NUTORRO-969945 format. One record per residue: x, y, z of N, C-alpha, C, O in turn. Coordinates in Angstrom, 3 decimals. Last residue first. Example, Ala and Ser with C-alpha at 12.3 -4.5 7.8 and 13.67 -1.06 7.14 Angstrom:
<recs>
rec n.u: 12.850 n.v: -2.250 n.w: 7.080 ca.u: 13.670 ca.v: -1.060 ca.w: 7.140 c.u: 12.900 c.v: 0.030 c.w: 7.870 o.u: 13.409 o.v: 1.138 o.w: 8.039
rec n.u: 13.190 n.v: -5.690 n.w: 7.800 ca.u: 12.300 ca.v: -4.500 ca.w: 7.800 c.u: 13.200 c.v: -3.300 c.w: 7.800 o.u: 14.236 o.v: -3.319 o.w: 8.465
</recs>
This chain:
<recs>
rec n.u: 68.626 n.v: 61.248 n.w: -65.733 ca.u: 69.515 ca.v: 60.480 ca.w: -66.525 c.u: 70.244 c.v: 61.445 c.w: -67.491 o.u: 71.075 o.v: 61.010 o.w: -68.288
rec n.u: 66.484 n.v: 62.467 n.w: -64.412 ca.u: 67.777 ca.v: 62.302 ca.w: -63.550 c.u: 68.856 c.v: 61.651 c.w: -64.311 o.u: 69.935 o.v: 61.449 o.w: -63.755
rec n.u: 63.963 n.v: 60.379 n.w: -65.506 ca.u: 64.314 ca.v: 61.752 ca.w: -64.919 c.u: 65.596 c.v: 61.467 c.w: -64.149 o.u: 65.776 o.v: 60.492 o.w: -63.419
rec n.u: 62.745 n.v: 58.349 n.w: -66.808 ca.u: 64.231 ca.v: 58.486 ca.w: -66.853 c.u: 64.558 c.v: 59.762 c.w: -66.200 o.u: 65.677 o.v: 60.185 o.w: -66.489
rec n.u: 60.222 n.v: 57.575 n.w: -66.621 ca.u: 60.180 ca.v: 58.579 ca.w: -67.386 c.u: 61.791 c.v: 58.795 c.w: -67.658 o.u: 62.114 o.v: 59.391 o.w: -68.685
rec n.u: 60.354 n.v: 55.647 n.w: -64.403 ca.u: 60.259 ca.v: 55.214 ca.w: -65.706 c.u: 60.438 c.v: 56.200 c.w: -66.997 o.u: 60.720 o.v: 55.799 o.w: -68.127
rec n.u: 60.648 n.v: 57.560 n.w: -62.307 ca.u: 61.786 ca.v: 56.480 ca.w: -62.640 c.u: 61.642 c.v: 56.080 c.w: -63.985 o.u: 62.608 o.v: 56.115 o.w: -64.747
rec n.u: 58.146 n.v: 58.739 n.w: -62.384 ca.u: 59.459 ca.v: 59.362 ca.w: -62.729 c.u: 60.662 c.v: 58.544 c.w: -63.129 o.u: 61.458 o.v: 58.784 o.w: -64.037
rec n.u: 56.434 n.v: 56.529 n.w: -61.820 ca.u: 56.467 ca.v: 57.200 ca.w: -62.958 c.u: 57.660 c.v: 57.941 c.w: -63.429 o.u: 58.131 o.v: 57.853 o.w: -64.563
rec n.u: 57.321 n.v: 55.831 n.w: -59.259 ca.u: 57.726 ca.v: 54.789 ca.w: -60.397 c.u: 57.372 c.v: 55.542 c.w: -61.573 o.u: 58.061 o.v: 55.223 o.w: -62.542
rec n.u: 56.588 n.v: 58.425 n.w: -57.893 ca.u: 58.148 ca.v: 57.744 ca.w: -58.025 c.u: 58.271 c.v: 56.883 c.w: -59.049 o.u: 59.228 o.v: 57.023 o.w: -59.810
rec n.u: 53.880 n.v: 58.096 n.w: -58.300 ca.u: 54.544 ca.v: 59.422 ca.w: -58.727 c.u: 56.093 c.v: 58.921 c.w: -59.017 o.u: 56.668 o.v: 59.006 o.w: -60.102
rec n.u: 53.337 n.v: 55.843 n.w: -56.834 ca.u: 52.945 ca.v: 55.821 ca.w: -58.257 c.u: 53.841 c.v: 56.935 c.w: -58.844 o.u: 54.513 o.v: 56.680 o.w: -59.843
rec n.u: 54.000 n.v: 56.743 n.w: -54.268 ca.u: 54.600 ca.v: 55.735 ca.w: -54.866 c.u: 54.400 c.v: 55.705 c.w: -56.316 o.u: 55.399 o.v: 55.525 o.w: -57.013
rec n.u: 51.706 n.v: 58.521 n.w: -53.758 ca.u: 53.089 ca.v: 59.068 ca.w: -53.804 c.u: 54.143 c.v: 58.023 c.w: -54.394 o.u: 55.122 o.v: 58.478 o.w: -54.986
rec n.u: 49.626 n.v: 56.869 n.w: -54.000 ca.u: 49.628 ca.v: 58.048 ca.w: -55.062 c.u: 51.107 c.v: 58.457 c.w: -55.046 o.u: 51.711 o.v: 58.707 o.w: -56.089
rec n.u: 49.992 n.v: 55.340 n.w: -51.741 ca.u: 49.857 ca.v: 54.669 ca.w: -53.059 c.u: 50.118 c.v: 55.813 c.w: -54.179 o.u: 50.807 o.v: 55.563 o.w: -55.168
rec n.u: 49.909 n.v: 57.161 n.w: -49.714 ca.u: 50.994 ca.v: 56.426 ca.w: -49.892 c.u: 51.197 c.v: 55.774 c.w: -51.388 o.u: 52.249 o.v: 55.713 o.w: -52.024
rec n.u: 48.238 n.v: 60.318 n.w: -50.516 ca.u: 48.565 ca.v: 58.831 ca.w: -49.806 c.u: 49.609 c.v: 58.238 c.w: -50.428 o.u: 50.156 o.v: 58.637 o.w: -51.455
rec n.u: 48.696 n.v: 63.638 n.w: -50.357 ca.u: 48.711 ca.v: 62.600 ca.w: -51.181 c.u: 48.830 c.v: 61.457 c.w: -50.162 o.u: 49.435 o.v: 61.608 o.w: -49.100
rec n.u: 48.697 n.v: 66.147 n.w: -49.168 ca.u: 47.658 ca.v: 65.612 ca.w: -48.889 c.u: 47.449 c.v: 64.365 c.w: -49.791 o.u: 46.305 o.v: 63.981 o.w: -50.036
rec n.u: 50.908 n.v: 67.958 n.w: -49.364 ca.u: 49.820 ca.v: 67.899 ca.w: -50.570 c.u: 48.616 c.v: 67.211 c.w: -50.242 o.u: 47.566 o.v: 67.488 o.w: -50.822
rec n.u: 52.167 n.v: 67.140 n.w: -47.280 ca.u: 51.544 ca.v: 68.450 ca.w: -47.181 c.u: 50.677 c.v: 68.678 c.w: -48.383 o.u: 49.794 o.v: 69.536 o.w: -48.371
rec n.u: 52.726 n.v: 64.776 n.w: -48.333 ca.u: 51.988 ca.v: 64.848 ca.w: -47.026 c.u: 51.422 c.v: 66.061 c.w: -47.042 o.u: 50.212 o.v: 66.153 o.w: -46.834
rec n.u: 54.696 n.v: 65.354 n.w: -50.198 ca.u: 53.434 ca.v: 64.540 ca.w: -50.500 c.u: 52.467 c.v: 64.805 c.w: -49.450 o.u: 51.318 o.v: 65.071 o.w: -49.802
rec n.u: 56.906 n.v: 66.504 n.w: -48.237 ca.u: 56.154 ca.v: 67.264 ca.w: -49.348 c.u: 54.799 c.v: 66.644 c.w: -49.705 o.u: 53.791 o.v: 67.331 o.w: -49.539
rec n.u: 57.894 n.v: 64.361 n.w: -46.859 ca.u: 57.185 ca.v: 65.501 ca.w: -46.044 c.u: 56.277 c.v: 66.287 c.w: -47.034 o.u: 55.137 o.v: 66.658 o.w: -46.752
rec n.u: 58.693 n.v: 62.633 n.w: -48.760 ca.u: 57.558 ca.v: 62.280 ca.w: -47.965 c.u: 56.834 c.v: 63.422 c.w: -47.124 o.u: 55.649 o.v: 63.470 o.w: -46.793
rec n.u: 60.782 n.v: 64.178 n.w: -49.772 ca.u: 59.608 ca.v: 63.826 ca.w: -50.468 c.u: 58.214 c.v: 63.511 c.w: -49.815 o.u: 57.085 o.v: 63.897 o.w: -50.117
rec n.u: 62.435 n.v: 64.162 n.w: -47.590 ca.u: 61.727 ca.v: 65.383 ca.w: -48.113 c.u: 60.626 c.v: 65.182 c.w: -49.014 o.u: 59.643 o.v: 65.922 o.w: -49.029
rec n.u: 62.857 n.v: 61.398 n.w: -47.535 ca.u: 62.259 ca.v: 62.066 ca.w: -46.333 c.u: 61.824 c.v: 63.325 c.w: -46.820 o.u: 60.697 o.v: 63.641 o.w: -46.439
rec n.u: 64.224 n.v: 61.169 n.w: -49.938 ca.u: 63.016 ca.v: 60.359 ca.w: -49.732 c.u: 62.235 c.v: 61.132 c.w: -48.552 o.u: 61.051 o.v: 61.435 o.w: -48.697
rec n.u: 66.494 n.v: 62.655 n.w: -49.480 ca.u: 65.716 ca.v: 62.988 ca.w: -50.611 c.u: 64.346 c.v: 62.355 c.w: -50.464 o.u: 63.362 o.v: 62.985 o.w: -50.851
rec n.u: 67.681 n.v: 60.929 n.w: -47.475 ca.u: 67.207 ca.v: 62.175 ca.w: -47.054 c.u: 66.211 c.v: 62.948 c.w: -48.252 o.u: 65.305 o.v: 63.716 o.w: -47.929
rec n.u: 68.187 n.v: 58.598 n.w: -48.935 ca.u: 67.310 ca.v: 58.441 ca.w: -47.894 c.u: 66.945 c.v: 59.940 c.w: -47.380 o.u: 65.838 o.v: 60.074 o.w: -46.857
rec n.u: 69.883 n.v: 59.610 n.w: -51.099 ca.u: 68.707 ca.v: 58.889 ca.w: -51.300 c.u: 67.667 c.v: 58.831 c.w: -50.269 o.u: 66.473 o.v: 58.969 o.w: -50.535
rec n.u: 71.972 n.v: 60.071 n.w: -49.321 ca.u: 71.443 ca.v: 61.249 ca.w: -50.197 c.u: 69.996 c.v: 60.831 c.w: -50.371 o.u: 69.051 o.v: 61.484 o.w: -49.930
rec n.u: 72.706 n.v: 57.427 n.w: -48.318 ca.u: 72.220 ca.v: 58.774 ca.w: -47.604 c.u: 71.497 c.v: 59.776 c.w: -48.232 o.u: 70.498 o.v: 60.292 o.w: -47.732
rec n.u: 73.499 n.v: 56.314 n.w: -50.909 ca.u: 72.239 ca.v: 55.747 ca.w: -50.085 c.u: 71.596 c.v: 56.766 c.w: -49.064 o.u: 70.388 o.v: 56.963 o.w: -48.927
rec n.u: 75.599 n.v: 57.946 n.w: -51.710 ca.u: 74.547 ca.v: 57.828 ca.w: -52.315 c.u: 73.282 c.v: 57.327 c.w: -51.780 o.u: 72.181 o.v: 57.779 o.w: -52.095
rec n.u: 77.565 n.v: 57.326 n.w: -49.384 ca.u: 76.834 ca.v: 58.699 ca.w: -49.602 c.u: 75.680 c.v: 58.686 c.w: -50.392 o.u: 74.704 o.v: 59.310 o.w: -49.976
rec n.u: 76.345 n.v: 54.120 n.w: -48.176 ca.u: 77.133 ca.v: 54.885 ca.w: -48.953 c.u: 76.597 c.v: 56.444 c.w: -49.033 o.u: 75.429 o.v: 56.751 o.w: -48.794
rec n.u: 75.085 n.v: 53.648 n.w: -44.513 ca.u: 75.677 ca.v: 53.318 ca.w: -45.942 c.u: 76.516 c.v: 54.262 c.w: -46.797 o.u: 77.280 o.v: 55.080 o.w: -46.286
rec n.u: 72.292 n.v: 55.208 n.w: -42.964 ca.u: 73.771 ca.v: 54.483 ca.w: -42.858 c.u: 74.203 c.v: 54.136 c.w: -44.472 o.u: 73.514 o.v: 54.451 o.w: -45.442
rec n.u: 70.932 n.v: 58.198 n.w: -42.208 ca.u: 70.990 ca.v: 57.125 ca.w: -43.174 c.u: 72.461 c.v: 56.490 c.w: -42.912 o.u: 73.501 o.v: 57.115 o.w: -42.709
rec n.u: 70.125 n.v: 59.101 n.w: -38.841 ca.u: 70.688 ca.v: 59.218 ca.w: -39.971 c.u: 70.742 c.v: 58.042 c.w: -40.904 o.u: 70.603 o.v: 56.918 o.w: -40.423
rec n.u: 67.512 n.v: 59.870 n.w: -36.796 ca.u: 68.439 ca.v: 58.878 ca.w: -37.121 c.u: 68.668 c.v: 59.100 c.w: -38.574 o.u: 67.772 o.v: 59.256 o.w: -39.404
rec n.u: 67.722 n.v: 63.316 n.w: -35.617 ca.u: 67.083 ca.v: 62.352 ca.w: -36.388 c.u: 67.934 c.v: 61.085 c.w: -36.625 o.u: 69.150 o.v: 61.278 o.w: -36.652
rec n.u: 66.580 n.v: 66.208 n.w: -33.934 ca.u: 67.678 ca.v: 65.225 ca.w: -34.078 c.u: 66.959 c.v: 64.043 c.w: -34.675 o.u: 65.806 o.v: 63.755 o.w: -34.353
rec n.u: 65.306 n.v: 69.333 n.w: -34.946 ca.u: 65.250 ca.v: 68.283 ca.w: -34.031 c.u: 66.527 c.v: 67.320 c.w: -34.430 o.u: 67.387 o.v: 67.734 o.w: -35.208
rec n.u: 65.119 n.v: 71.859 n.w: -36.041 ca.u: 63.904 ca.v: 70.759 ca.w: -36.491 c.u: 64.284 c.v: 69.525 c.w: -35.554 o.u: 63.401 o.v: 68.674 o.w: -35.456
rec n.u: 67.055 n.v: 73.565 n.w: -35.339 ca.u: 65.789 ca.v: 73.641 ca.w: -34.425 c.u: 64.679 c.v: 72.562 c.w: -34.703 o.u: 63.688 o.v: 72.335 o.w: -34.009
rec n.u: 69.379 n.v: 71.569 n.w: -36.738 ca.u: 69.013 ca.v: 72.744 ca.w: -36.027 c.u: 67.813 c.v: 72.636 c.w: -35.143 o.u: 67.638 o.v: 71.722 o.w: -34.337
rec n.u: 69.456 n.v: 68.407 n.w: -37.101 ca.u: 69.095 ca.v: 69.686 ca.w: -37.973 c.u: 68.369 c.v: 70.868 c.w: -37.491 o.u: 67.192 o.v: 71.165 o.w: -37.692
rec n.u: 71.629 n.v: 66.189 n.w: -36.325 ca.u: 71.018 ca.v: 67.416 ca.w: -35.743 c.u: 70.689 c.v: 68.136 c.w: -37.154 o.u: 71.484 o.v: 68.360 o.w: -38.067
rec n.u: 71.748 n.v: 62.649 n.w: -36.838 ca.u: 72.103 ca.v: 63.830 ca.w: -37.356 c.u: 71.105 c.v: 65.051 c.w: -36.797 o.u: 69.887 o.v: 64.877 o.w: -36.831
rec n.u: 73.110 n.v: 59.410 n.w: -35.923 ca.u: 72.215 ca.v: 60.392 ca.w: -35.813 c.u: 72.682 c.v: 61.745 c.w: -36.377 o.u: 73.886 o.v: 61.996 o.w: -36.405
rec n.u: 75.504 n.v: 58.092 n.w: -36.746 ca.u: 74.314 ca.v: 57.310 ca.w: -36.352 c.u: 72.940 c.v: 58.144 c.w: -36.382 o.u: 71.875 o.v: 57.670 o.w: -36.778
rec n.u: 78.013 n.v: 59.020 n.w: -36.931 ca.u: 77.077 ca.v: 58.944 ca.w: -37.974 c.u: 75.754 c.v: 58.474 c.w: -37.824 o.u: 74.953 o.v: 58.476 o.w: -38.759
rec n.u: 79.652 n.v: 59.525 n.w: -34.634 ca.u: 79.532 ca.v: 58.085 ca.w: -35.348 c.u: 78.814 c.v: 57.995 c.w: -36.713 o.u: 78.987 o.v: 57.059 o.w: -37.493
rec n.u: 78.868 n.v: 62.091 n.w: -33.949 ca.u: 80.290 ca.v: 61.831 ca.w: -34.411 c.u: 80.275 c.v: 60.437 c.w: -35.085 o.u: 80.933 o.v: 60.292 o.w: -36.115
rec n.u: 76.214 n.v: 61.442 n.w: -32.983 ca.u: 76.450 ca.v: 62.283 ca.w: -34.177 c.u: 77.794 c.v: 62.157 c.w: -34.967 o.u: 77.912 o.v: 62.123 o.w: -36.192
rec n.u: 76.950 n.v: 59.872 n.w: -30.784 ca.u: 75.986 ca.v: 59.223 ca.w: -32.027 c.u: 76.318 c.v: 60.261 c.w: -33.200 o.u: 76.672 o.v: 59.833 o.w: -34.299
rec n.u: 78.199 n.v: 61.738 n.w: -29.339 ca.u: 79.026 ca.v: 60.634 ca.w: -29.738 c.u: 78.253 c.v: 59.964 c.w: -30.874 o.u: 78.869 o.v: 59.527 o.w: -31.846
rec n.u: 76.097 n.v: 63.404 n.w: -28.631 ca.u: 77.308 ca.v: 63.955 ca.w: -29.470 c.u: 78.226 c.v: 62.923 c.w: -29.946 o.u: 78.990 o.v: 63.166 o.w: -30.880
rec n.u: 74.364 n.v: 61.936 n.w: -27.279 ca.u: 73.974 ca.v: 62.259 ca.w: -28.559 c.u: 75.327 c.v: 62.949 c.w: -29.327 o.u: 75.437 o.v: 62.942 o.w: -30.553
rec n.u: 75.980 n.v: 61.597 n.w: -24.902 ca.u: 75.589 ca.v: 60.421 ca.w: -25.784 c.u: 75.205 c.v: 60.843 c.w: -27.183 o.u: 75.630 o.v: 60.232 o.w: -28.164
rec n.u: 75.844 n.v: 64.165 n.w: -23.975 ca.u: 77.000 ca.v: 63.563 ca.w: -24.441 c.u: 76.964 c.v: 62.300 c.w: -25.151 o.u: 77.857 o.v: 61.976 o.w: -25.935
rec n.u: 73.190 n.v: 64.636 n.w: -23.622 ca.u: 73.762 ca.v: 65.413 ca.w: -24.447 c.u: 75.337 c.v: 64.970 c.w: -25.140 o.u: 75.836 o.v: 65.246 o.w: -26.231
rec n.u: 72.993 n.v: 62.818 n.w: -21.462 ca.u: 71.946 ca.v: 62.409 ca.w: -22.731 c.u: 72.774 c.v: 63.295 c.w: -23.927 o.u: 72.999 o.v: 62.775 o.w: -25.020
rec n.u: 74.473 n.v: 64.274 n.w: -19.639 ca.u: 74.680 ca.v: 62.833 ca.w: -19.803 c.u: 74.153 c.v: 62.533 c.w: -21.333 o.u: 74.876 o.v: 62.074 o.w: -22.217
rec n.u: 73.370 n.v: 66.793 n.w: -19.352 ca.u: 74.716 ca.v: 66.731 ca.w: -19.884 c.u: 75.123 c.v: 65.097 c.w: -20.264 o.u: 75.991 o.v: 64.814 o.w: -21.090
rec n.u: 70.964 n.v: 66.121 n.w: -18.242 ca.u: 70.768 ca.v: 66.583 ca.w: -19.553 c.u: 72.289 c.v: 66.554 c.w: -19.935 o.u: 72.425 o.v: 66.207 o.w: -21.108
rec n.u: 70.957 n.v: 63.246 n.w: -16.099 ca.u: 71.389 ca.v: 64.723 ca.w: -16.207 c.u: 71.291 c.v: 65.067 c.w: -17.737 o.u: 71.587 o.v: 64.141 o.w: -18.492
rec n.u: 68.047 n.v: 61.055 n.w: -16.078 ca.u: 69.501 ca.v: 61.379 ca.w: -16.070 c.u: 69.586 c.v: 62.753 c.w: -16.019 o.u: 68.591 o.v: 63.470 o.w: -15.917
rec n.u: 65.509 n.v: 59.946 n.w: -16.326 ca.u: 66.052 ca.v: 60.338 ca.w: -14.902 c.u: 67.614 c.v: 60.472 c.w: -14.938 o.u: 68.339 o.v: 60.085 o.w: -14.022
rec n.u: 64.367 n.v: 59.528 n.w: -18.612 ca.u: 65.177 ca.v: 58.528 ca.w: -18.197 c.u: 65.692 c.v: 58.608 c.w: -16.625 o.u: 66.125 o.v: 57.695 o.w: -15.921
rec n.u: 62.924 n.v: 61.837 n.w: -18.963 ca.u: 62.223 ca.v: 60.522 ca.w: -19.072 c.u: 63.116 c.v: 59.235 c.w: -18.510 o.u: 62.638 o.v: 58.187 o.w: -18.073
rec n.u: 64.895 n.v: 63.697 n.w: -18.930 ca.u: 63.964 ca.v: 63.553 ca.w: -17.921 c.u: 63.108 c.v: 62.363 c.w: -17.933 o.u: 62.612 o.v: 61.951 o.w: -16.885
rec n.u: 66.381 n.v: 63.025 n.w: -21.075 ca.u: 67.141 ca.v: 63.118 ca.w: -19.833 c.u: 66.137 c.v: 62.864 c.w: -18.852 o.u: 66.307 o.v: 61.997 o.w: -17.995
rec n.u: 64.351 n.v: 63.418 n.w: -23.230 ca.u: 64.993 ca.v: 62.040 ca.w: -22.876 c.u: 65.673 c.v: 61.869 c.w: -21.581 o.u: 65.628 o.v: 60.794 o.w: -20.984
rec n.u: 64.284 n.v: 66.103 n.w: -22.879 ca.u: 63.178 ca.v: 65.314 ca.w: -22.823 c.u: 63.394 c.v: 63.784 c.w: -22.388 o.u: 62.817 o.v: 63.145 o.w: -21.508
rec n.u: 66.871 n.v: 67.212 n.w: -23.343 ca.u: 66.086 ca.v: 67.463 ca.w: -22.231 c.u: 65.172 c.v: 66.576 c.w: -21.924 o.u: 65.122 o.v: 66.171 o.w: -20.763
rec n.u: 67.141 n.v: 66.466 n.w: -25.959 ca.u: 68.085 ca.v: 65.829 ca.w: -25.045 c.u: 67.287 c.v: 66.211 c.w: -23.709 o.u: 67.104 o.v: 65.245 o.w: -22.968
rec n.u: 63.906 n.v: 65.249 n.w: -27.625 ca.u: 65.093 ca.v: 66.355 ca.w: -27.219 c.u: 66.133 c.v: 65.748 c.w: -26.047 o.u: 65.906 o.v: 64.736 o.w: -25.385
rec n.u: 63.680 n.v: 62.129 n.w: -29.293 ca.u: 63.264 ca.v: 62.922 ca.w: -28.425 c.u: 64.494 c.v: 64.101 c.w: -28.257 o.u: 65.662 o.v: 63.967 o.w: -28.620
rec n.u: 64.281 n.v: 61.669 n.w: -32.775 ca.u: 64.607 ca.v: 61.422 ca.w: -31.428 c.u: 64.097 c.v: 62.454 c.w: -30.287 o.u: 64.181 o.v: 63.654 o.w: -30.547
rec n.u: 62.463 n.v: 60.783 n.w: -35.523 ca.u: 62.941 ca.v: 61.843 ca.w: -34.626 c.u: 63.218 c.v: 61.405 c.w: -33.273 o.u: 62.358 o.v: 60.772 o.w: -32.661
rec n.u: 63.947 n.v: 58.790 n.w: -38.329 ca.u: 63.040 ca.v: 58.679 ca.w: -36.853 c.u: 63.570 c.v: 60.039 c.w: -36.072 o.u: 64.757 o.v: 60.353 o.w: -35.985
rec n.u: 65.324 n.v: 58.765 n.w: -40.354 ca.u: 64.333 ca.v: 59.719 ca.w: -40.371 c.u: 63.664 c.v: 59.804 c.w: -39.134 o.u: 62.904 o.v: 60.731 o.w: -38.855
rec n.u: 65.514 n.v: 55.272 n.w: -40.461 ca.u: 66.077 ca.v: 56.475 ca.w: -40.803 c.u: 64.921 c.v: 57.496 c.w: -40.933 o.u: 63.834 o.v: 57.246 o.w: -41.453
rec n.u: 63.871 n.v: 53.486 n.w: -37.566 ca.u: 64.166 ca.v: 53.755 ca.w: -39.066 c.u: 64.920 c.v: 55.147 c.w: -39.314 o.u: 64.922 o.v: 56.028 o.w: -38.454
rec n.u: 64.646 n.v: 51.499 n.w: -35.238 ca.u: 64.274 ca.v: 52.947 ca.w: -35.264 c.u: 64.816 c.v: 53.374 c.w: -36.797 o.u: 66.001 o.v: 53.544 o.w: -37.081
rec n.u: 65.216 n.v: 49.025 n.w: -36.032 ca.u: 64.166 ca.v: 49.191 ca.w: -35.106 c.u: 63.466 c.v: 50.754 c.w: -34.990 o.u: 62.305 o.v: 51.095 o.w: -34.762
rec n.u: 67.475 n.v: 48.867 n.w: -37.644 ca.u: 66.346 ca.v: 49.184 ca.w: -38.207 c.u: 65.011 c.v: 49.462 c.w: -37.394 o.u: 63.991 o.v: 49.965 o.w: -37.865
rec n.u: 69.844 n.v: 48.261 n.w: -36.336 ca.u: 68.911 ca.v: 47.157 ca.w: -36.610 c.u: 67.673 c.v: 47.400 c.w: -37.298 o.u: 66.876 o.v: 46.501 o.w: -37.567
rec n.u: 70.811 n.v: 50.989 n.w: -36.008 ca.u: 71.482 ca.v: 50.054 ca.w: -37.203 c.u: 70.783 c.v: 48.886 c.w: -37.357 o.u: 70.949 o.v: 48.307 o.w: -38.431
rec n.u: 68.927 n.v: 52.059 n.w: -34.062 ca.u: 69.053 ca.v: 52.526 ca.w: -35.536 c.u: 69.901 c.v: 51.578 c.w: -36.476 o.u: 69.600 o.v: 51.475 o.w: -37.665
rec n.u: 69.421 n.v: 49.999 n.w: -31.932 ca.u: 68.233 ca.v: 50.255 ca.w: -32.499 c.u: 68.300 c.v: 50.887 c.w: -33.864 o.u: 67.762 o.v: 50.298 o.w: -34.801
rec n.u: 72.256 n.v: 50.713 n.w: -31.759 ca.u: 71.968 ca.v: 49.501 ca.w: -31.906 c.u: 70.394 c.v: 49.378 c.w: -32.473 o.u: 70.198 o.v: 48.655 o.w: -33.449
rec n.u: 72.222 n.v: 53.487 n.w: -30.833 ca.u: 72.947 ca.v: 52.825 ca.w: -32.019 c.u: 72.574 c.v: 51.717 c.w: -32.451 o.u: 72.519 o.v: 51.620 o.w: -33.677
rec n.u: 70.717 n.v: 53.424 n.w: -28.574 ca.u: 70.109 ca.v: 54.160 ca.w: -29.605 c.u: 70.868 c.v: 53.621 c.w: -30.961 o.u: 70.247 o.v: 53.366 o.w: -31.993
rec n.u: 72.433 n.v: 51.805 n.w: -26.946 ca.u: 71.177 ca.v: 51.524 ca.w: -27.214 c.u: 70.609 c.v: 52.107 c.w: -28.426 o.u: 70.059 o.v: 51.388 o.w: -29.261
rec n.u: 75.008 n.v: 53.298 n.w: -26.873 ca.u: 74.933 ca.v: 51.888 ca.w: -27.445 c.u: 73.590 c.v: 51.565 c.w: -27.743 o.u: 73.427 o.v: 51.010 o.w: -28.829
rec n.u: 74.049 n.v: 55.719 n.w: -25.614 ca.u: 74.685 ca.v: 55.746 ca.w: -26.863 c.u: 74.572 c.v: 54.315 c.w: -27.603 o.u: 74.118 o.v: 54.205 o.w: -28.743
rec n.u: 73.011 n.v: 54.695 n.w: -23.054 ca.u: 72.271 ca.v: 55.626 ca.w: -24.222 c.u: 72.655 c.v: 55.432 c.w: -25.494 o.u: 71.905 o.v: 55.064 o.w: -26.398
rec n.u: 75.396 n.v: 53.690 n.w: -22.048 ca.u: 74.191 ca.v: 52.871 ca.w: -22.237 c.u: 73.313 c.v: 53.533 c.w: -23.258 o.u: 72.929 o.v: 52.909 o.w: -24.247
rec n.u: 76.998 n.v: 55.924 n.w: -22.020 ca.u: 77.495 ca.v: 54.786 ca.w: -22.819 c.u: 76.262 c.v: 53.816 c.w: -23.061 o.u: 76.131 o.v: 53.222 o.w: -24.131
rec n.u: 75.737 n.v: 57.437 n.w: -19.929 ca.u: 75.897 ca.v: 57.989 ca.w: -21.295 c.u: 76.159 c.v: 56.839 c.w: -22.301 o.u: 75.542 o.v: 56.833 o.w: -23.366
rec n.u: 76.052 n.v: 55.677 n.w: -17.707 ca.u: 74.618 ca.v: 55.933 ca.w: -18.399 c.u: 74.742 c.v: 56.329 c.w: -19.797 o.u: 74.108 o.v: 55.813 o.w: -20.717
rec n.u: 78.539 n.v: 53.379 n.w: -17.729 ca.u: 78.169 ca.v: 54.570 ca.w: -17.324 c.u: 76.864 c.v: 54.953 c.w: -18.091 o.u: 76.713 o.v: 54.425 o.w: -19.193
rec n.u: 77.277 n.v: 49.772 n.w: -16.992 ca.u: 78.081 ca.v: 50.824 ca.w: -17.739 c.u: 77.590 c.v: 52.206 c.w: -17.369 o.u: 76.501 o.v: 52.364 o.w: -16.818
rec n.u: 75.356 n.v: 48.421 n.w: -15.284 ca.u: 76.362 ca.v: 47.811 ca.w: -15.929 c.u: 77.465 c.v: 48.683 c.w: -16.663 o.u: 78.555 o.v: 48.154 o.w: -16.879
rec n.u: 73.218 n.v: 49.491 n.w: -14.099 ca.u: 74.441 ca.v: 49.766 ca.w: -13.566 c.u: 75.804 c.v: 49.180 c.w: -13.994 o.u: 76.908 o.v: 49.292 o.w: -13.461
rec n.u: 70.874 n.v: 50.733 n.w: -16.438 ca.u: 71.225 ca.v: 49.787 ca.w: -15.154 c.u: 72.547 c.v: 50.196 c.w: -14.621 o.u: 72.885 o.v: 51.369 o.w: -14.779
rec n.u: 68.331 n.v: 51.882 n.w: -18.474 ca.u: 69.531 ca.v: 52.328 ca.w: -17.785 c.u: 69.733 c.v: 51.258 c.w: -16.476 o.u: 68.836 o.v: 51.038 o.w: -15.662
rec n.u: 66.906 n.v: 51.418 n.w: -21.638 ca.u: 66.926 ca.v: 50.889 ca.w: -20.078 c.u: 68.290 c.v: 51.154 c.w: -19.631 o.u: 69.280 o.v: 50.756 o.w: -20.246
rec n.u: 64.876 n.v: 52.697 n.w: -24.125 ca.u: 66.312 ca.v: 52.572 ca.w: -23.359 c.u: 65.990 c.v: 52.209 c.w: -21.880 o.u: 65.070 o.v: 52.611 o.w: -21.168
rec n.u: 63.289 n.v: 52.869 n.w: -27.009 ca.u: 63.267 ca.v: 52.092 ca.w: -25.723 c.u: 64.714 c.v: 52.122 c.w: -25.231 o.u: 65.628 o.v: 51.616 o.w: -25.882
rec n.u: 61.575 n.v: 54.502 n.w: -29.314 ca.u: 62.765 ca.v: 54.367 ca.w: -28.608 c.u: 62.569 c.v: 53.758 c.w: -27.258 o.u: 61.709 o.v: 54.178 o.w: -26.483
rec n.u: 59.134 n.v: 53.351 n.w: -31.404 ca.u: 59.400 ca.v: 54.095 ca.w: -30.143 c.u: 60.583 c.v: 53.727 c.w: -29.714 o.u: 60.766 o.v: 52.510 o.w: -29.693
rec n.u: 56.537 n.v: 53.149 n.w: -33.749 ca.u: 57.936 ca.v: 53.049 ca.w: -33.670 c.u: 58.377 c.v: 53.880 c.w: -32.444 o.u: 58.031 o.v: 55.060 o.w: -32.410
rec n.u: 53.879 n.v: 51.086 n.w: -34.714 ca.u: 54.421 ca.v: 52.253 ca.w: -34.104 c.u: 55.983 c.v: 52.250 c.w: -33.417 o.u: 56.408 o.v: 51.370 o.w: -32.668
rec n.u: 53.688 n.v: 49.741 n.w: -37.924 ca.u: 53.928 ca.v: 49.670 ca.w: -36.506 c.u: 54.187 c.v: 50.801 c.w: -36.011 o.u: 54.725 o.v: 51.643 o.w: -36.730
rec n.u: 52.570 n.v: 49.732 n.w: -40.342 ca.u: 51.783 ca.v: 50.431 ca.w: -39.387 c.u: 52.291 c.v: 50.294 c.w: -38.127 o.u: 51.593 o.v: 50.629 o.w: -37.170
rec n.u: 53.701 n.v: 49.532 n.w: -43.483 ca.u: 54.229 ca.v: 49.273 ca.w: -42.274 c.u: 53.363 c.v: 49.992 c.w: -41.199 o.u: 53.583 o.v: 51.201 o.w: -41.276
rec n.u: 52.155 n.v: 48.792 n.w: -46.589 ca.u: 52.409 ca.v: 49.705 ca.w: -45.450 c.u: 52.822 c.v: 49.190 c.w: -44.117 o.u: 52.112 o.v: 48.289 o.w: -43.670
rec n.u: 53.186 n.v: 47.270 n.w: -49.409 ca.u: 52.478 ca.v: 46.966 ca.w: -48.280 c.u: 52.998 c.v: 48.223 c.w: -47.103 o.u: 54.191 o.v: 48.435 o.w: -46.885
</recs>
């Protein structure tokens, strides 16, 4: 079954704590709870700062803390994404899955064809 939810980052800033900590905590919670799925592309530092009315350095500080915590990962000019949590094997599988999805989309395959290809490869014992 396909999940057609529109995923979006939701952050509210108030006077309860330093703004960078609120950004860090809210992105971390949304990533860990699955609201933001693995591979979700976060806004640029500048873009998020502008949308929240914060200084660029404030958002940059939050992103650095999130990267240190392993919640997000920066892929150079490609952007910043929610990282896979869990074991190294699970993280590796999530990265491989994201790469596979990007590839099958470029090929024009739909979800059912892409999943069928994975099932066939697993049944055939590839990688054993």
